C-alpha positions as semicolon CSV with decimal commas, in nm:
position;residue;x (nm);y (nm);z (nm)
1;X;2,110;2,218;6,022
2;X;2,433;2,253;6,191
3;X;2,560;2,070;5,840
4;X;2,441;2,282;5,586
5;X;2,544;2,584;5,888
6;X;2,900;2,455;5,835
7;X;2,906;2,409;5,486
8;X;2,722;2,775;5,432
9;X;3,047;2,936;5,677
10;X;3,322;2,714;5,462
11;X;3,193;2,867;5,158
12;X;3,181;3,211;5,277
13;X;3,512;3,197;5,430
14;X;3,660;3,008;5,107
15;X;3,533;3,234;4,842
16;X;3,549;3,582;5,021
17;X;3,839;3,601;5,239
18;X;4,082;3,293;5,209
19;X;4,029;3,231;4,827
20;X;4,377;3,054;4,887
21;X;4,227;2,771;5,006
22;X;4,022;2,654;4,779
23;X;4,312;2,654;4,511
24;X;4,537;2,443;4,739
25;X;4,272;2,207;4,760
26;X;4,238;2,154;4,404
27;X;4,580;2,122;4,355
28;X;4,583;1,850;4,633
29;X;4,291;1,637;4,543
30;X;4,315;1,721;4,170
31;X;4,117;1,381;4,061
32;X;3,831;1,458;4,313
33;X;3,827;1,840;4,213
34;X;3,818;1,730;3,849
35;X;3,541;1,471;3,921
36;X;3,361;1,717;4,113
37;X;3,412;2,004;3,898
38;X;3,276;1,783;3,580
39;X;2,970;1,677;3,781
40;X;3,099;1,303;3,831
41;X;3,123;1,275;3,471
42;X;2,739;1,257;3,432
43;X;2,666;1,445;3,133
44;X;2,978;1,239;2,923
45;X;2,834;0,864;3,061
46;X;2,505;0,972;2,963
47;X;2,646;1,128;2,579
48;X;2,802;0,763;2,542
49;X;2,566;0,553;2,704
50;X;2,256;0,731;2,556
51;X;2,281;1,016;2,343
52;X;2,519;0,829;2,083
53;X;2,317;0,518;2,086
54;X;1,977;0,692;1,995
55;X;2,142;0,967;1,732
56;X;2,270;0,659;1,554
57;X;1,951;0,457;1,550
58;X;1,761;0,803;1,464
59;X;2,000;0,813;1,161
60;X;1,974;0,438;1,047
61;X;1,636;0,496;1,076
62;X;1,588;0,823;0,875
63;X;1,798;0,666;0,642
64;X;1,613;0,317;0,603
65;X;1,313;0,586;0,557
66;X;1,460;0,815;0,313
67;X;1,514;0,461;0,089
68;X;1,318;0,222;0,169
69;X;0,946;0,367;0,295
70;X;1,003;0,641;0,031
71;X;1,159;0,394;-0,219
72;X;0,803;0,182;-0,178
73;X;0,578;0,459;-0,142
74;X;0,701;0,620;-0,473
75;X;0,735;0,238;-0,662
76;X;0,342;0,191;-0,546
77;X;0,268;0,571;-0,695
78;X;0,472;0,471;-1,053
79;X;0,298;0,109;-1,074
80;X;-0,043;0,297;-0,969
81;X;-0,014;0,574;-1,281
82;X;0,096;0,269;-1,469
83;X;-0,237;0,021;-1,419
84;X;-0,413;0,373;-1,440
85;X;-0,267;0,486;-1,771
86;X;-0,345;0,146;-1,885
87;X;-0,700;0,109;-1,760
88;X;-0,799;0,435;-1,950
89;X;-0,643;0,325;-2,271
90;X;-0,862;0,014;-2,259
91;X;-1,158;0,229;-2,126
92;X;-1,097;0,509;-2,426
93;X;-1,049;0,202;-2,706
94;X;-1,244;-0,111;-2,598
95;X;-1,536;0,018;-2,388
96;X;-1,568;0,352;-2,575
97;X;-1,468;0,194;-2,884
98;X;-1,755;-0,032;-2,888
99;X;-2,017;0,196;-2,737
100;X;-1,879;0,417;-3,034
101;X;-1,924;0,222;-3,323
102;X;-2,266;0,095;-3,193
103;X;-2,376;0,421;-3,209
104;X;-2,217;0,461;-3,554
105;X;-2,392;0,157;-3,676
106;X;-2,744;0,318;-3,536
107;X;-2,659;0,610;-3,714
108;X;-2,533;0,466;-4,061
109;X;-2,883;0,241;-4,048
110;X;-3,076;0,535;-3,984
111;X;-2,944;0,720;-4,287
112;X;-3,036;0,441;-4,479
113;X;-3,368;0,383;-4,359
114;X;-3,494;0,741;-4,322
115;X;-3,426;0,779;-4,727
116;X;-3,717;0,480;-4,738
117;X;-3,971;0,741;-4,547
118;X;-4,050;0,981;-4,804
119;X;-4,412;1,076;-4,662
120;X;-4,536;0,966;-4,993
121;X;-4,789;0,747;-4,983
122;X;-4,711;0,600;-5,365
123;X;-4,363;0,531;-5,238
124;X;-4,486;0,334;-4,932
125;X;-4,756;0,129;-5,176
126;X;-4,464;0,060;-5,415
127;X;-4,247;-0,116;-5,147
128;X;-4,582;-0,273;-5,006
129;X;-4,613;-0,451;-5,358
130;X;-4,246;-0,515;-5,430
131;X;-4,232;-0,696;-5,103
132;X;-4,532;-0,907;-5,142
133;X;-4,421;-1,029;-5,517
134;X;-4,092;-1,084;-5,362
135;X;-4,257;-1,318;-5,095
136;X;-4,479;-1,499;-5,350
137;X;-4,169;-1,561;-5,531
138;X;-3,992;-1,715;-5,250
139;X;-4,288;-1,959;-5,180
140;X;-4,286;-2,055;-5,569
141;X;-3,923;-2,083;-5,602
142;X;-3,827;-2,194;-5,215
């Protein structure tokens, strides 16, 4: 309490009625005055020891992310698009192509069989007789 009271009185004295004393002390103890004025250079030391290395690391990591990580992600997207395009092409021309060819052949066969189904009984008997004669001929010859 005594030290605080003395310091308060000296502060009042130095900065109100006797302003020449702080100026004389600053000139006489200029090194100590500069150290105290710059708060023991803590901010400068912190900047050199902590801030600059962390900024350097962050800049390195930012560049690494922008070049390597983003590059890998973009390459992955390109490969995925290429594989999807090849898969779509294969599906369209081979898988769908086979299904469409089967459907086309069924339609083609259906058109041929449709011509045979006339709805006239005489036509069906004619086809039956021709079929029986072919079987008999095949049995005799074969």
